[in-house]
C-alpha positions in Angstrom: 19.2 -46.3 14.0 22.8 -46.4 14.5 24.3 -44.5 17.4 26.1 -42.0 15.2 22.9 -41.1 13.3 20.9 -40.9 16.6 23.5 -38.4 18.0 23.3 -36.3 14.8 19.5 -36.4 14.8 19.4 -35.4 18.5 21.8 -32.5 17.8 19.6 -31.4 15.0 16.5 -31.5 17.2 18.3 -29.6 20.0 19.3 -26.9 17.5 15.7 -26.7 16.2 14.4 -26.5 19.8 16.8 -23.6 20.6 15.7 -21.8 17.5 12.0 -22.2 18.3 12.5 -21.1 21.9 14.2 -17.9 20.5 11.3 -17.3 18.1 8.9 -17.7 21.0 10.8 -15.3 23.1 10.8 -12.6 20.4 7.1 -13.2 19.7 6.3 -12.8 23.4 8.2 -9.5 23.5 6.4 -8.3 20.4 3.0 -9.2 21.9 3.9 -7.3 25.1 4.9 -4.2 23.0 1.7 -4.3 21.0 -0.4 -4.7 24.2 1.3 -1.8 25.8 0.6 0.4 22.7 -3.1 -0.6 22.8 -3.3 0.2 26.5 -1.7 3.6 25.8 -4.1 4.3 23.0 -7.1 3.3 25.2 -5.9 5.5 28.0 -5.4 8.5 25.7 -1.7 8.7 26.4 0.9 9.2 23.7 -1.6 10.8 21.4 0.4 12.8 18.9 3.6 10.7 19.4 4.3 9.9 15.8 1.3 7.5 15.5 -0.5 9.8 13.1 -0.6 9.2 9.3 1.8 11.1 7.3 0.3 13.6 4.8 1.2 11.1 2.0 -0.7 8.3 3.7 -3.6 10.4 4.8 -4.0 11.8 1.3 -4.4 8.4 -0.3 -6.3 6.6 2.4 -9.7 8.3 1.6 -11.9 5.4 0.5 -13.3 5.5 -3.0 -17.0 4.6 -3.1 -17.0 1.7 -5.5 -20.7 2.0 -6.3 -20.0 5.3 -8.1 -18.0 3.5 -10.7 -20.7 1.1 -11.8 -21.6 1.5 -15.5 -18.5 3.5 -16.3 -15.8 2.6 -18.8 -12.3 2.1 -17.6 -11.0 5.5 -18.7 -14.1 7.2 -17.1 -13.5 5.3 -13.9 -9.8 6.3 -13.9 -10.7 9.9 -14.2 -13.4 9.6 -11.4 -10.8 7.9 -9.1 -8.3 10.6 -9.8 -10.8 13.4 -9.1 -11.7 11.6 -5.8 -8.1 11.7 -4.8 -7.7 15.4 -5.7 -6.4 14.9 -9.2 -3.7 12.4 -8.2 -3.9 8.6 -8.7 -1.5 5.8 -8.0 -1.5 2.9 -10.5 -1.6 0.4 -7.6 -4.6 2.1 -6.1 -6.3 2.3 -9.5 -5.7 -1.4 -10.1 -7.2 -2.4 -6.7 -10.2 -0.1 -7.1 -11.0 -1.2 -10.7 -10.8 -4.8 -9.6 -13.2 -4.2 -6.7 -15.6 -2.5 -9.1 -15.2 -5.4 -11.5 -14.1 -3.1 -14.3 -10.8 -5.0 -14.5 -11.1 -8.7 -15.0 -7.5 -9.8 -15.5 -5.2 -9.8 -12.5 -2.3 -11.0 -14.7 -2.1 -8.0 -16.9 -3.7 -5.5 -14.6 -0.7 -3.1 -14.5 -0.4 -3.1 -18.3 -4.1 -2.6 -18.8 -4.3 0.3 -16.3 -1.2 1.9 -17.8 -2.7 1.7 -21.3 -6.0 3.2 -20.0 -4.1 6.1 -18.4 -1.9 6.8 -21.5 -4.6 6.3 -24.1 -7.1 8.5 -22.3 -4.8 11.5 -22.8 -6.1 13.0 -19.6 -3.2 12.2 -17.3 0.4 13.5 -16.8 3.0 11.3 -15.3 4.3 12.8 -12.0 6.6 10.0 -10.8 6.8 6.3 -11.0 3.3 4.9 -10.6 1.8 8.3 -9.9 -0.3 10.3 -12.3 -2.3 13.5 -12.1 -5.1 14.8 -14.2 -4.0 17.4 -16.8 -6.9 19.6 -15.7 -6.0 19.1 -12.0 -3.8 20.9 -9.5 -0.2 21.9 -10.6 2.6 19.9 -9.1 3.7 22.8 -6.9 0.2 23.0 -5.3 0.2 19.4 -4.1 -0.5 19.1 -0.3 2.5 19.2 1.9 4.0 15.9 2.7 2.6 14.1 -0.4 5.7 12.5 -1.9 5.9 13.5 -5.5 9.2 13.3 -7.4 9.4 15.6 -10.4 9.7 13.6 -13.7 13.1 15.0 -14.3 14.4 13.4 -11.1 13.0 9.9 -11.9 15.7 7.6 -13.2 
């Protein structure tokens, strides 16, 4: 290598080294922070310090037992999932659940298929983007506090 190219290469390596040292420093700080949080949780300190699930997260984190969906059609399964979640269902959750239950084969067109299932069943009302409720379910004003639902009139 010519001296000029060697100097450029050395400069590039030094810059790369400085970048990696900075990444390592940030990662070490993150590790220490996570370890401290784990210690706090183990010791029982900071319980109730904002670490709880919001009502929105808690409402939709109930696990749907996949075995209940075996032998159902897609529309029947969509209704069963919505009933399990108190009448509300997110399209993204429904896609994941139907795929786990092997009722939805195509990953490519999953969103379109699920949307068609919801619309063609005639049993759902659109609440907001990606969120539907059963027509026979709870009215929008009775949804649990903290569950983010934007009225259809406010969706752009």
